[in-house]
N, C-alpha and C positions, 0 to 999 in steps of 0.2 A: 332474101326472100321463106320465110314461112312451104313449108314442103312438108304434106300430111297422106300419110297414106292408110285410107279407112279400109281398113282386112275384112269384115263382116260386114253386108247390103244384104235387101230385096228388095229393091228398085225396079225389080216386075211385079211387087205385090197390089192388090188392086186399092188402096190406100193412093197409090203412086198420079193411078190412072187420070185425074182431071190435068195435073202440073206438073207431069214429071221434066215433060222437055226443060222446063220452066227450072225445076229445082235445078238440074243435071247443070244444063249453060252455065251457070251461074260458078259454080264449083270453086273454078281455079278463081276467082274472083279473092274469093275466099279461104285460100289455096291449100286445098285440094284437089291434086294433082295424078291420083291415082285411085280406083277403087276397085274391089274384089265381089261383086254381084253372088251371091251362096244360092245354089241352088235346095229345095227343099222338097223335092217329088221330079217325076217324068215333064209336068208341062213346064214345073221353074226353071225347071234344066235347059228346054230347049227355050224357055222366053229368055234365062240369060245368055244364050249362044244369038240370042234376035241382039242383045242388050250392047256385049261386044263387040260386034261388028258396027254397029251405030256408034258406037263411041271409042274414037281409039285411046282413051287412057282408063278405061274397063277393063278389067279383067275376070273372069267365069272360073267355078267349083260347078261342078256336077254328080250330082247326090241327090240319097234322098232321106231324109228326116226319118229317127226312128216312127213316131207319131204317125210317121205317114207310108210306112212301107205296105201296109195294105194293095198298092198301086203296083209291086212289083212280084205279085201275087195272081194279080189280074193276068198274066201274063202267061200262066196258066205252066209254066216251063226256067226255071231257073238258071239255065245256064242262055235264055233267050233275053231273060231280064238282062243276066248283066255285060253280056255282046252290046247291048241298045247303049245303056252306061256307057262304054264302051268307046260303041262309035260316035257317039258324044262326046267326047273328052279327049279322041284323036281329030276332030276335026276341027279344029283353031289351037295354033301356037301359043292360044292369048286362052284357055283352059291352063288353072297353075294350081290346082288343087281338085281331092276330092270328096263331096260334103255338101254339107253338113250330111255328117251320119252318127252314129251311137249310138245312148239308150236310155231312155226318157221313162221313167216310173214313177212321175208323178198320179198318176189317174187310176184309178182302184181298179180298173177292166183292160189292163197292160198287159198285151199278150208278151211275156217276156221273151220267152224262145224263141218267136218272133223275130225280135228287135234282135237276138243275141243272134239266129241264124243271117241276117243283111248284112249287121257289125262285123261281123265275117267276114264275109262276101265283099262286103268294099274295102275292107281295109284289104285282102288279098287283092285285090282289081289297083289297088295305089299302090302295092308294090311290087305287081307286074309294070303299069305302066312308070312308076319311079316317079311317084309324084305324090305331097302331099298330104295329108287329111285333116279335114276339118271339125275337129268331134267336138257333138250337141250332149254332154253328161245332167242329165236332172235327176235326184237323190234314185242316185244309183253308182255310185261312189265305188265301190268294193267288184262287183261285177267288171265297169270300164275298167279299172286298172288289174283286174283278171285275164279280162280275152284280150286288150292289147300284148301284154307278156306273153300272151301263151299263142300271141298273132305277130311275136317278137316287134308289134309297131318303135322301136329301137330302132329299126331300120327303115323306116316309113318316115320318119319324122310328120310332123306338122303341128299342131293349136289346137291347145283345149279353149274352145271358143263362153262366154261370160260365163266364164269360172265361181264358181259359189261355193266352193269347198272348203275345207281348212287349208292354211299353212301346208298344218301334217303333212297332207295329201297331198301338196301345190309339188312338194317335196319330191314325189315319188314320181311324175310329170315331168319332171326335170331333170330327173338324174335319168331319166328316157328320152332328154334331148329336146324335149317338146316344148313350147308356148308359151305362155300365159296370155289370153286374151283378154280381154281389160274393158269394160266401158260406162253406161251410166248407173249403173248399179254402186260404182265407186261414190256416189252422189249422194245416195240416198240415206238417208237414216239411219235406215238398219241393215247398209251393206260392212259393217264390222269385220265381219271376215273374208269380205274381198281387201277393207283395207289394210288387214294385218300382211296378208297374202300379198299385196302389192309392197309392205312395206322391205316384206324378207328377201322378194325376188326380187334378181341383178334385174338393173334396167333393159341390159339386152335378151334377157327373154321374154320381154312386153311387149304385144302388140296393143294397136289401139284400134279398136270397135265399135259402130252402134247397134247393130243388130235392123237399124233402121226397114220398117217403121216402129221396134218394138222398143223398149224398154227407153226414152226420154230420162236425160239426167234432168238433175235439179235446174232450174226453177222450173225446168217443162215438163216437172215429173207426171204422167195422163196421158200427154196431147203426141201428136204422131214424132218420133223423130226420125231427123234426117245427118248426116254427115256436116251438116253446116254446125252441130253443134259440139263432135269433136273436143273444140276447147279449155267446156267446160270440165272434161276427162282427164284434158291434159295438163289442166292444171292444179288440176284434184293430186294427179300425180306427182307434179315437181312439189306441190305441200308437205307431200307425206315424206316423200323423201330429202327434201332441204335444197332441191336441186333446181335450176333455171327449167322452165317452158322448154324457149330453148333445148336446149341439151335433150330435153322430154321428146318431143318434134323430129328431131336431129336422128337421136339414135331408135329408137320406135320406125321410123324413115326406113332406115339399114336395116334394123331385123327383118322385118315385112320383104325386102327385096334381097336378103336372104333367102328366107323361109320359105317364100312363092318361087322364086330363085328367078325373076326379071330381069332385065336390064335395064337396071334405071339409068341408062344413056339414055331409052329412049322415050322419058318420059319426059 
């Protein structure tokens, strides 16, 4: 039986408000036996906690996306903000990571120092709680690497989610013992860099993800994504590497179990 571990999704997103339960309840029929729902701000982290209470095959990540770090400034006290995240992360043994955190320089009005500040603080939190991190990095490769090195992220571990940089940069992350998150972009016509990275990255360092409801693979590009589309990604990986899709499923399942430090006997 195929067992798929969806390592990065946002099922708390309003895009699923009309049919969330119907979609999730069909996952196991489609081979999806584990899902990690990822926090992006305080509210979505709270919603993630609700999802992992409702569904016994859901896990959660608690954290604040770089584009949403203003929600941490609202506390007016950095210690209070981090303590809030810490309490949420410690509230369930199915919280398996801190994320998604990182840097996103895509927009011209980005407050880079503010993003860097909260990236560092959330890395420190992960290290203290001994949880891996889910890192979002867009148009910010050099600063992401510099901060990870200065904060000794190699001792924390985790994944570079929705990987978008070159193979040369991927080698740096792999040398820090991080995984590479691969989703629908692999199937895009303009996904050449990711295909090159997948070709050279050992299979035991790759995780399957969707980032649902975003970044649906071909032939659904531009539509709402969901975990049932993971086979398109797995088949693309298998084709690039010249291996069976079953090997992709088995190895990436084991990778996710190892990175998130979950007991798959309970899944």
